ZADO-1210 file (C-alpha; in nm, 4 decimals, padded with zeros to 6 digits):
<atoms>
<atom x="00.0004" y="00.0048" z="00.0030" code="MET" pos="1"/>
<atom x="00.1077" y="00.3385" z="-00.0912" code="THR" pos="2"/>
<atom x="00.1100" y="00.6992" z="00.0591" code="ASP" pos="3"/>
<atom x="-00.0534" y="00.8196" z="-00.2167" code="LEU" pos="4"/>
<atom x="-00.3524" y="00.5515" z="-00.2225" code="GLY" pos="5"/>
<atom x="-00.4079" y="00.6456" z="00.1398" code="ALA" pos="6"/>
<atom x="-00.3929" y="00.9831" z="00.0422" code="SER" pos="7"/>
<atom x="-00.6343" y="00.9262" z="-00.2445" code="SER" pos="8"/>
<atom x="-00.8913" y="00.7790" z="-00.0544" code="GLN" pos="9"/>
<atom x="-00.9076" y="00.9878" z="00.2178" code="TRP" pos="10"/>
<atom x="-00.9753" y="01.2967" z="00.0012" code="SER" pos="11"/>
<atom x="-01.2477" y="01.0900" z="-00.1576" code="ASN" pos="12"/>
<atom x="-01.3826" y="01.0611" z="00.2069" code="LEU" pos="13"/>
<atom x="-01.3679" y="01.4203" z="00.2547" code="LEU" pos="14"/>
<atom x="-01.6794" y="01.4638" z="-00.0304" code="GLN" pos="15"/>
<atom x="-01.9096" y="01.3425" z="00.2745" code="ASN" pos="16"/>
<atom x="-01.8249" y="01.6078" z="00.5137" code="LEU" pos="17"/>
<atom x="-02.1415" y="01.8020" z="00.6130" code="GLY" pos="18"/>
<atom x="-02.4171" y="01.7691" z="00.8326" code="ALA" pos="19"/>
<atom x="-02.6921" y="01.4905" z="00.6801" code="TRP" pos="20"/>
<atom x="-03.0201" y="01.5027" z="00.8018" code="GLN" pos="21"/>
<atom x="-03.2587" y="01.1785" z="00.6959" code="GLY" pos="22"/>
<atom x="-03.3671" y="00.8534" z="00.8125" code="SER" pos="23"/>
<atom x="-03.2417" y="00.4911" z="00.9459" code="PHE" pos="24"/>
<atom x="-03.5220" y="00.2260" z="00.7987" code="THR" pos="25"/>
<atom x="-03.5443" y="-00.0797" z="00.9479" code="GLN" pos="26"/>
<atom x="-03.6365" y="-00.3543" z="00.7098" code="ILE" pos="27"/>
<atom x="-03.7139" y="-00.7302" z="00.7247" code="SER" pos="28"/>
<atom x="-03.5577" y="-00.9663" z="00.4792" code="PRO" pos="29"/>
<atom x="-03.9285" y="-00.9816" z="00.3212" code="ASP" pos="30"/>
<atom x="-03.9176" y="-00.6256" z="00.2557" code="GLY" pos="31"/>
<atom x="-04.1221" y="-00.5563" z="00.5562" code="THR" pos="32"/>
<atom x="-04.0492" y="-00.1942" z="00.7423" code="ILE" pos="33"/>
<atom x="-04.0211" y="-00.2814" z="01.1120" code="GLU" pos="34"/>
<atom x="-03.8580" y="00.0949" z="01.2327" code="ALA" pos="35"/>
<atom x="-03.8198" y="00.4399" z="01.0872" code="ASP" pos="36"/>
<atom x="-03.5990" y="00.6772" z="01.3045" code="SER" pos="37"/>
<atom x="-03.5415" y="01.0658" z="01.1815" code="PRO" pos="38"/>
<atom x="-03.1358" y="01.0966" z="01.2010" code="SER" pos="39"/>
<atom x="-02.8942" y="01.3564" z="01.1904" code="LEU" pos="40"/>
<atom x="-02.4967" y="01.2606" z="01.0351" code="VAL" pos="41"/>
<atom x="-02.2254" y="01.5106" z="01.1089" code="THR" pos="42"/>
<atom x="-01.8554" y="01.4582" z="00.9291" code="LEU" pos="43"/>
<atom x="-01.6464" y="01.7371" z="01.0745" code="ALA" pos="44"/>
<atom x="-01.2843" y="01.7833" z="00.9127" code="GLY" pos="45"/>
<atom x="-01.0667" y="01.9062" z="01.2461" code="LEU" pos="46"/>
<atom x="-00.6736" y="01.9494" z="01.1991" code="ASN" pos="47"/>
<atom x="-00.6937" y="02.0693" z="00.8706" code="ASP" pos="48"/>
<atom x="-00.9005" y="01.7553" z="00.7506" code="ASN" pos="49"/>
<atom x="-00.6630" y="01.4872" z="00.8753" code="ARG" pos="50"/>
<atom x="-00.8964" y="01.4275" z="01.1406" code="THR" pos="51"/>
<atom x="-01.2653" y="01.3234" z="01.0542" code="VAL" pos="52"/>
<atom x="-01.4927" y="01.3525" z="01.3665" code="ARG" pos="53"/>
<atom x="-01.8652" y="01.1831" z="01.2946" code="GLN" pos="54"/>
<atom x="-02.1502" y="01.2283" z="01.5050" code="THR" pos="55"/>
<atom x="-02.4587" y="00.9910" z="01.4459" code="ILE" pos="56"/>
<atom x="-02.7903" y="01.1190" z="01.6459" code="GLN" pos="57"/>
<atom x="-03.1148" y="00.9026" z="01.5889" code="LYS" pos="58"/>
<atom x="-03.4406" y="01.0752" z="01.6852" code="PHE" pos="59"/>
<atom x="-03.7959" y="00.9734" z="01.8298" code="SER" pos="60"/>
<atom x="-04.1166" y="01.0408" z="01.6677" code="SER" pos="61"/>
<atom x="-04.1599" y="01.3243" z="01.9375" code="THR" pos="62"/>
<atom x="-03.7680" y="01.4295" z="01.8470" code="GLY" pos="63"/>
<atom x="-03.6178" y="01.3478" z="02.1843" code="ALA" pos="64"/>
<atom x="-03.2764" y="01.2118" z="02.0910" code="VAL" pos="65"/>
<atom x="-03.2896" y="00.8053" z="02.1384" code="ILE" pos="66"/>
<atom x="-02.9113" y="00.7528" z="02.0026" code="TYR" pos="67"/>
<atom x="-02.6139" y="00.9606" z="01.9968" code="ASP" pos="68"/>
<atom x="-02.2552" y="00.8677" z="01.9262" code="ARG" pos="69"/>
<atom x="-01.9449" y="01.0446" z="01.8243" code="VAL" pos="70"/>
<atom x="-01.5906" y="00.8764" z="01.6478" code="LEU" pos="71"/>
<atom x="-01.2778" y="01.0390" z="01.5238" code="GLU" pos="72"/>
<atom x="-01.0702" y="00.8815" z="01.3008" code="TYR" pos="73"/>
<atom x="-00.7266" y="00.9862" z="01.1581" code="SER" pos="74"/>
<atom x="-00.7537" y="00.7253" z="00.8715" code="SER" pos="75"/>
<atom x="-00.9675" y="00.4225" z="00.6922" code="LEU" pos="76"/>
<atom x="-00.9430" y="00.0475" z="00.7955" code="ASN" pos="77"/>
<atom x="-00.8953" y="-00.1842" z="00.5760" code="ARG" pos="78"/>
<atom x="-01.3144" y="-00.2837" z="00.5345" code="GLY" pos="79"/>
<atom x="-01.3328" y="00.0543" z="00.3936" code="VAL" pos="80"/>
<atom x="-01.3123" y="00.1596" z="-00.0051" code="LEU" pos="81"/>
<atom x="-01.3912" y="00.5349" z="-00.1496" code="VAL" pos="82"/>
<atom x="-01.4606" y="00.5847" z="-00.4966" code="PHE" pos="83"/>
<atom x="-01.3641" y="00.9413" z="-00.6363" code="GLU" pos="84"/>
<atom x="-01.6829" y="01.0582" z="-00.6284" code="ASN" pos="85"/>
<atom x="-01.7125" y="01.0017" z="-00.2463" code="GLY" pos="86"/>
<atom x="-01.9458" y="00.6281" z="-00.2652" code="ALA" pos="87"/>
<atom x="-01.7673" y="00.4420" z="-00.0217" code="PHE" pos="88"/>
<atom x="-01.8598" y="00.0909" z="00.1343" code="SER" pos="89"/>
<atom x="-01.7520" y="-00.0611" z="00.4519" code="GLN" pos="90"/>
<atom x="-01.7822" y="-00.4018" z="00.6278" code="GLY" pos="91"/>
<atom x="-01.6624" y="-00.7438" z="00.6849" code="SER" pos="92"/>
<atom x="-01.3151" y="-00.8487" z="00.4694" code="ILE" pos="93"/>
<atom x="-01.3551" y="-01.1814" z="00.5762" code="GLN" pos="94"/>
<atom x="-01.6730" y="-01.4095" z="00.5885" code="TYR" pos="95"/>
<atom x="-01.6405" y="-01.6836" z="00.8373" code="GLY" pos="96"/>
<atom x="-01.9180" y="-01.9372" z="00.9787" code="PRO" pos="97"/>
<atom x="-02.0779" y="-01.8784" z="01.3140" code="PHE" pos="98"/>
<atom x="-02.0214" y="-01.5166" z="01.3056" code="SER" pos="99"/>
<atom x="-02.1959" y="-01.2319" z="01.1796" code="GLU" pos="100"/>
<atom x="-02.1207" y="-01.0374" z="00.8743" code="PHE" pos="101"/>
<atom x="-02.2033" y="-00.7658" z="00.6451" code="GLY" pos="102"/>
<atom x="-02.1358" y="-00.4842" z="00.4968" code="ALA" pos="103"/>
<atom x="-02.2769" y="-00.0869" z="00.4154" code="GLU" pos="104"/>
<atom x="-02.2534" y="00.0360" z="00.0415" code="LEU" pos="105"/>
<atom x="-02.2907" y="00.4296" z="00.0167" code="GLY" pos="106"/>
<atom x="-02.4152" y="00.6622" z="-00.2517" code="PHE" pos="107"/>
<atom x="-02.3593" y="01.0367" z="-00.3161" code="ILE" pos="108"/>
<atom x="-02.4701" y="01.2294" z="-00.5882" code="ASP" pos="109"/>
<atom x="-02.4600" y="01.6109" z="-00.4566" code="GLY" pos="110"/>
<atom x="-02.6453" y="01.6757" z="-00.1583" code="ASP" pos="111"/>
<atom x="-02.8170" y="01.3550" z="-00.1365" code="ARG" pos="112"/>
<atom x="-02.6598" y="01.0276" z="00.0118" code="ARG" pos="113"/>
<atom x="-02.8195" y="00.6978" z="00.0284" code="LEU" pos="114"/>
<atom x="-02.7090" y="00.4143" z="00.2313" code="ARG" pos="115"/>
<atom x="-02.7647" y="00.0381" z="00.2213" code="VAL" pos="116"/>
<atom x="-02.6585" y="-00.2261" z="00.5204" code="VAL" pos="117"/>
<atom x="-02.6787" y="-00.5769" z="00.4618" code="GLN" pos="118"/>
<atom x="-02.6359" y="-00.8000" z="00.8425" code="LEU" pos="119"/>
<atom x="-02.6249" y="-01.1459" z="00.8317" code="PHE" pos="120"/>
<atom x="-02.6472" y="-01.3903" z="01.1519" code="ASP" pos="121"/>
<atom x="-02.4390" y="-01.6170" z="01.2990" code="LYS" pos="122"/>
<atom x="-02.6120" y="-01.9132" z="01.0961" code="ALA" pos="123"/>
<atom x="-02.5112" y="-01.6939" z="00.8056" code="SER" pos="124"/>
<atom x="-02.9415" y="-01.5907" z="00.7258" code="GLN" pos="125"/>
<atom x="-02.9987" y="-01.2637" z="00.6037" code="LEU" pos="126"/>
<atom x="-03.1143" y="-01.0740" z="00.9160" code="ALA" pos="127"/>
<atom x="-03.1814" y="-00.7601" z="00.8450" code="LYS" pos="128"/>
<atom x="-03.1209" y="-00.4082" z="00.5864" code="ILE" pos="129"/>
<atom x="-03.1016" y="-00.1278" z="00.6653" code="THR" pos="130"/>
<atom x="-03.2060" y="00.1926" z="00.4423" code="LEU" pos="131"/>
<atom x="-03.0550" y="00.5215" z="00.5173" code="ILE" pos="132"/>
<atom x="-03.1992" y="00.7995" z="00.2844" code="ARG" pos="133"/>
<atom x="-02.9900" y="01.1958" z="00.3358" code="GLU" pos="134"/>
<atom x="-02.9836" y="01.4927" z="00.2173" code="GLN" pos="135"/>
<atom x="-02.7337" y="01.7957" z="00.3528" code="ARG" pos="136"/>
<atom x="-02.8945" y="01.9779" z="00.5903" code="GLN" pos="137"/>
<atom x="-03.0099" y="02.3365" z="00.4571" code="ASP" pos="138"/>
<atom x="-02.9870" y="02.2363" z="00.1069" code="THR" pos="139"/>
<atom x="-03.2977" y="02.1926" z="-00.0869" code="PRO" pos="140"/>
<atom x="-03.3589" y="01.9476" z="-00.3124" code="ILE" pos="141"/>
<atom x="-03.3246" y="02.0355" z="-00.6782" code="ALA" pos="142"/>
<atom x="-03.6338" y="02.1101" z="-00.8022" code="GLU" pos="143"/>
<atom x="-03.5715" y="01.9058" z="-01.1325" code="SER" pos="144"/>
<atom x="-03.5698" y="01.5897" z="-00.9462" code="LEU" pos="145"/>
<atom x="-03.8843" y="01.3951" z="-01.0050" code="PRO" pos="146"/>
<atom x="-04.0533" y="01.1959" z="-00.6768" code="PRO" pos="147"/>
<atom x="-03.9156" y="00.8622" z="-00.6700" code="ILE" pos="148"/>
<atom x="-04.0952" y="00.6312" z="-00.4402" code="GLN" pos="149"/>
<atom x="-04.0158" y="00.2521" z="-00.3840" code="SER" pos="150"/>
<atom x="-03.8696" y="00.1014" z="-00.6966" code="LEU" pos="151"/>
<atom x="-04.0988" y="-00.1134" z="-00.9049" code="THR" pos="152"/>
<atom x="-03.9966" y="-00.4139" z="-01.1785" code="PRO" pos="153"/>
<atom x="-04.1236" y="-00.1225" z="-01.4544" code="GLU" pos="154"/>
<atom x="-03.8830" y="00.1153" z="-01.3748" code="GLN" pos="155"/>
<atom x="-03.5804" y="-00.1273" z="-01.4164" code="LEU" pos="156"/>
<atom x="-03.7074" y="-00.2461" z="-01.7936" code="VAL" pos="157"/>
<atom x="-03.5037" y="-00.1306" z="-02.0383" code="GLY" pos="158"/>
<atom x="-03.1593" y="-00.1101" z="-02.2193" code="GLU" pos="159"/>
<atom x="-02.8714" y="00.0078" z="-02.0062" code="TRP" pos="160"/>
<atom x="-02.5677" y="00.1464" z="-02.1089" code="GLN" pos="161"/>
<atom x="-02.2705" y="00.1778" z="-01.7883" code="GLY" pos="162"/>
<atom x="-01.9156" y="00.2835" z="-01.7451" code="GLU" pos="163"/>
<atom x="-01.7761" y="00.0465" z="-01.4170" code="SER" pos="164"/>
<atom x="-01.4743" y="00.1092" z="-01.1796" code="VAL" pos="165"/>
<atom x="-01.3792" y="-00.1463" z="-00.9610" code="THR" pos="166"/>
<atom x="-01.1338" y="-00.0415" z="-00.6875" code="LEU" pos="167"/>
<atom x="-00.9320" y="-00.3347" z="-00.4612" code="TYR" pos="168"/>
<atom x="-00.8457" y="-00.4053" z="-00.0920" code="PRO" pos="169"/>
<atom x="-00.4535" y="-00.3930" z="-00.1950" code="ASP" pos="170"/>
<atom x="-00.4854" y="-00.0876" z="-00.3544" code="TRP" pos="171"/>
<atom x="-00.3874" y="-00.1355" z="-00.7145" code="ARG" pos="172"/>
<atom x="-00.4758" y="00.0763" z="-01.0189" code="ASN" pos="173"/>
<atom x="-00.8466" y="00.0880" z="-01.0608" code="PRO" pos="174"/>
<atom x="-01.0267" y="-00.1453" z="-01.3222" code="ALA" pos="175"/>
<atom x="-01.2545" y="00.0974" z="-01.5720" code="ARG" pos="176"/>
<atom x="-01.4742" y="-00.1020" z="-01.8964" code="TYR" pos="177"/>
<atom x="-01.8191" y="-00.0650" z="-02.0218" code="SER" pos="178"/>
<atom x="-02.1058" y="-00.2686" z="-01.9520" code="THR" pos="179"/>
<atom x="-02.4775" y="-00.3053" z="-02.0970" code="ARG" pos="180"/>
<atom x="-02.7926" y="-00.4370" z="-01.8683" code="LEU" pos="181"/>
<atom x="-03.0663" y="-00.5405" z="-02.0545" code="SER" pos="182"/>
<atom x="-03.4279" y="-00.6200" z="-01.8584" code="VAL" pos="183"/>
<atom x="-03.7687" y="-00.7439" z="-01.9607" code="ARG" pos="184"/>
<atom x="-04.1094" y="-00.8153" z="-01.7902" code="LEU" pos="185"/>
<atom x="-04.3278" y="-01.1089" z="-01.8555" code="GLU" pos="186"/>
<atom x="-04.5869" y="-01.1413" z="-01.6609" code="GLY" pos="187"/>
<atom x="-04.4485" y="-01.2070" z="-01.3370" code="ASN" pos="188"/>
<atom x="-04.0726" y="-01.2985" z="-01.4697" code="GLN" pos="189"/>
<atom x="-03.7980" y="-01.0768" z="-01.4787" code="LEU" pos="190"/>
<atom x="-03.5297" y="-01.1292" z="-01.7216" code="HIS" pos="191"/>
<atom x="-03.1918" y="-00.9627" z="-01.7556" code="GLN" pos="192"/>
<atom x="-02.8913" y="-01.0335" z="-01.9548" code="SER" pos="193"/>
<atom x="-02.5606" y="-00.8478" z="-01.8357" code="ILE" pos="194"/>
<atom x="-02.2560" y="-00.8342" z="-02.0728" code="SER" pos="195"/>
<atom x="-01.9114" y="-00.6415" z="-01.9839" code="ALA" pos="196"/>
<atom x="-01.5198" y="-00.7558" z="-02.1088" code="PRO" pos="197"/>
<atom x="-01.5215" y="-01.1040" z="-02.0745" code="GLY" pos="198"/>
<atom x="-01.8980" y="-01.1942" z="-01.9122" code="ILE" pos="199"/>
<atom x="-02.1972" y="-01.2607" z="-02.0500" code="GLU" pos="200"/>
<atom x="-02.4777" y="-01.3512" z="-01.7605" code="LEU" pos="201"/>
<atom x="-02.8241" y="-01.4166" z="-01.8180" code="THR" pos="202"/>
<atom x="-03.1193" y="-01.5111" z="-01.5391" code="SER" pos="203"/>
<atom x="-03.4429" y="-01.4563" z="-01.5033" code="THR" pos="204"/>
<atom x="-03.6254" y="-01.3461" z="-01.1361" code="ALA" pos="205"/>
<atom x="-03.9365" y="-01.4418" z="-01.0091" code="GLN" pos="206"/>
<atom x="-04.1582" y="-01.1319" z="-00.9243" code="VAL" pos="207"/>
<atom x="-04.2995" y="-01.1919" z="-00.5528" code="ASP" pos="208"/>
<atom x="-04.4468" y="-00.8449" z="-00.4357" code="GLY" pos="209"/>
<atom x="-04.1408" y="-00.6037" z="-00.3468" code="PRO" pos="210"/>
<atom x="-03.8965" y="-00.9132" z="-00.4236" code="ILE" pos="211"/>
<atom x="-03.7313" y="-01.0296" z="-00.7284" code="LEU" pos="212"/>
<atom x="-03.6243" y="-01.4140" z="-00.6618" code="ARG" pos="213"/>
<atom x="-03.3613" y="-01.5638" z="-00.8281" code="PHE" pos="214"/>
<atom x="-03.3418" y="-01.9600" z="-00.7945" code="GLN" pos="215"/>
<atom x="-03.1275" y="-02.1044" z="-01.0789" code="GLN" pos="216"/>
<atom x="-02.8135" y="-01.9373" z="-00.9815" code="GLY" pos="217"/>
<atom x="-02.5813" y="-02.1462" z="-00.7752" code="ARG" pos="218"/>
<atom x="-02.7013" y="-02.0380" z="-00.4708" code="TYR" pos="219"/>
<atom x="-03.0782" y="-01.8566" z="-00.4615" code="PRO" pos="220"/>
<atom x="-03.0249" y="-01.4519" z="-00.4519" code="VAL" pos="221"/>
<atom x="-03.3285" y="-01.2149" z="-00.4064" code="GLN" pos="222"/>
<atom x="-03.3434" y="-00.8113" z="-00.4896" code="VAL" pos="223"/>
<atom x="-03.5440" y="-00.6189" z="-00.2343" code="LEU" pos="224"/>
<atom x="-03.7143" y="-00.3031" z="-00.3945" code="LEU" pos="225"/>
<atom x="-03.7008" y="-00.0426" z="-00.1572" code="LEU" pos="226"/>
<atom x="-03.8262" y="00.3423" z="-00.1177" code="PRO" pos="227"/>
<atom x="-03.6670" y="00.6035" z="-00.3377" code="ASP" pos="228"/>
<atom x="-03.5282" y="00.4172" z="-00.5681" code="GLY" pos="229"/>
<atom x="-03.2822" y="00.2428" z="-00.3646" code="ALA" pos="230"/>
<atom x="-03.2734" y="-00.2076" z="-00.4143" code="SER" pos="231"/>
<atom x="-03.0831" y="-00.4567" z="-00.1902" code="ALA" pos="232"/>
<atom x="-02.9476" y="-00.7499" z="-00.4102" code="THR" pos="233"/>
<atom x="-02.8171" y="-01.0866" z="-00.1127" code="THR" pos="234"/>
<atom x="-02.7880" y="-01.4524" z="-00.1231" code="PRO" pos="235"/>
<atom x="-03.0412" y="-01.5308" z="00.1477" code="LEU" pos="236"/>
<atom x="-02.8016" y="-01.7163" z="00.3082" code="THR" pos="237"/>
<atom x="-02.3767" y="-01.6738" z="00.2680" code="VAL" pos="238"/>
<atom x="-02.2586" y="-02.0002" z="00.0378" code="PRO" pos="239"/>
<atom x="-01.9784" y="-02.1793" z="00.1891" code="ARG" pos="240"/>
<atom x="-01.6726" y="-02.2799" z="-00.0537" code="GLY" pos="241"/>
<atom x="-01.8477" y="-02.0226" z="-00.3255" code="GLN" pos="242"/>
<atom x="-01.7609" y="-01.6681" z="-00.4270" code="SER" pos="243"/>
<atom x="-02.0561" y="-01.4424" z="-00.3731" code="PHE" pos="244"/>
<atom x="-02.1504" y="-01.0535" z="-00.3635" code="PHE" pos="245"/>
<atom x="-02.3398" y="-00.7958" z="-00.1792" code="LEU" pos="246"/>
<atom x="-02.4946" y="-00.5343" z="-00.4105" code="GLU" pos="247"/>
<atom x="-02.6894" y="-00.2138" z="-00.3323" code="ALA" pos="248"/>
<atom x="-02.8440" y="-00.0027" z="-00.6334" code="GLY" pos="249"/>
<atom x="-02.9912" y="00.3628" z="-00.6227" code="TRP" pos="250"/>
<atom x="-03.2646" y="00.5029" z="-00.9332" code="LEU" pos="251"/>
<atom x="-03.1224" y="00.8382" z="-00.9199" code="LEU" pos="252"/>
<atom x="-03.3579" y="00.9287" z="-01.2029" code="HIS" pos="253"/>
<atom x="-03.5726" y="00.7333" z="-01.4202" code="PRO" pos="254"/>
<atom x="-03.3006" y="00.6857" z="-01.6977" code="ASN" pos="255"/>
<atom x="-02.9871" y="00.6569" z="-01.4370" code="ARG" pos="256"/>
<atom x="-02.8894" y="00.4188" z="-01.2101" code="ARG" pos="257"/>
<atom x="-02.6359" y="00.3480" z="-00.9786" code="GLN" pos="258"/>
<atom x="-02.5355" y="-00.0189" z="-00.8619" code="ARG" pos="259"/>
<atom x="-02.2356" y="-00.0917" z="-00.6267" code="MET" pos="260"/>
<atom x="-02.0969" y="-00.4578" z="-00.5845" code="ILE" pos="261"/>
<atom x="-01.8916" y="-00.5522" z="-00.2792" code="ARG" pos="262"/>
<atom x="-01.7210" y="-00.9020" z="-00.4117" code="SER" pos="263"/>
<atom x="-01.6077" y="-01.1816" z="-00.1577" code="TYR" pos="264"/>
<atom x="-01.4155" y="-01.5013" z="-00.3266" code="ASP" pos="265"/>
<atom x="-01.4888" y="-01.8589" z="-00.2360" code="ALA" pos="266"/>
<atom x="-01.2629" y="-01.8658" z="00.0601" code="ARG" pos="267"/>
<atom x="-01.4993" y="-01.5811" z="00.1854" code="GLY" pos="268"/>
<atom x="-01.1885" y="-01.2982" z="00.1266" code="GLU" pos="269"/>
<atom x="-01.2829" y="-00.9689" z="00.0299" code="TRP" pos="270"/>
<atom x="-01.1490" y="-00.9017" z="-00.3296" code="VAL" pos="271"/>
<atom x="-01.3163" y="-00.5859" z="-00.4774" code="SER" pos="272"/>
<atom x="-01.5447" y="-00.3589" z="-00.4796" code="LEU" pos="273"/>
<atom x="-01.7222" y="-00.2269" z="-00.7501" code="THR" pos="274"/>
<atom x="-01.9087" y="00.1344" z="-00.8805" code="LEU" pos="275"/>
<atom x="-02.1628" y="00.0868" z="-01.2383" code="VAL" pos="276"/>
<atom x="-02.3211" y="00.4298" z="-01.3072" code="THR" pos="277"/>
<atom x="-02.5619" y="00.3171" z="-01.5710" code="GLU" pos="278"/>
<atom x="-02.7771" y="00.5005" z="-01.8370" code="GLN" pos="279"/>
<atom x="-03.1268" y="00.3759" z="-02.0012" code="LYS" pos="280"/>
<atom x="-03.0606" y="00.4006" z="-02.3658" code="ILE" pos="281"/>
<atom x="-03.4280" y="00.2935" z="-02.4576" code="SER" pos="282"/>
<atom x="-03.7402" y="00.1453" z="-02.2527" code="SER" pos="283"/>
</atoms>
């Protein structure tokens, strides 16, 4: 690892400085909203931005503080990678049976952030998902943004052309390549095809309310469609002895979407983090 890599990662993180007002929404694996707490997360730069102080507050429906935590750090731990635009992921660097496992995948778009936390219990079962929606305090949401409610399969239909960037925990040079995603609906089945250099994948999901169920792969995977254009893609059970991934998505506009993929190898070791930015080129 080089000082240049550490410096670049820290500089990327600083794009998240500010006071972020929003909410933490606890969601069960079947998509049931179990709790929703207003929140204020503040990231302040200290010592010429060489240190970051992070304050996390959650509030009751009456405005009372029910959670208050302060963190200070001057470097990033091994489980964190940050893209040039400030998007990031933090989480487990190694999966192991009989231990809790999970990750946070966070997007940023100007004065908006959206973060998805996926947690698995000691039995390797998907336990809960937390959706965190935020905007910088005292900044209006752009009037040009159309209202986006819970994501629907119909919003995913079309041809999507994308550009991806892959970062690695050892800070080697990022990999950049073009992608293409085709999605179509037939009744309660969603068909998708993904292409990238050296990759051609096709799969079919059963649409079950807010859940897309992919059953025909090496292990079952579900995509949970969430409020504000978000989605969470996870195995229901972390597979042992097989490579796997955790993914989150954010439909920022009807024709613009981002996806973040945190990949693990067959030994359960975290190996890469990919951010895909896609534009819909046809419906």
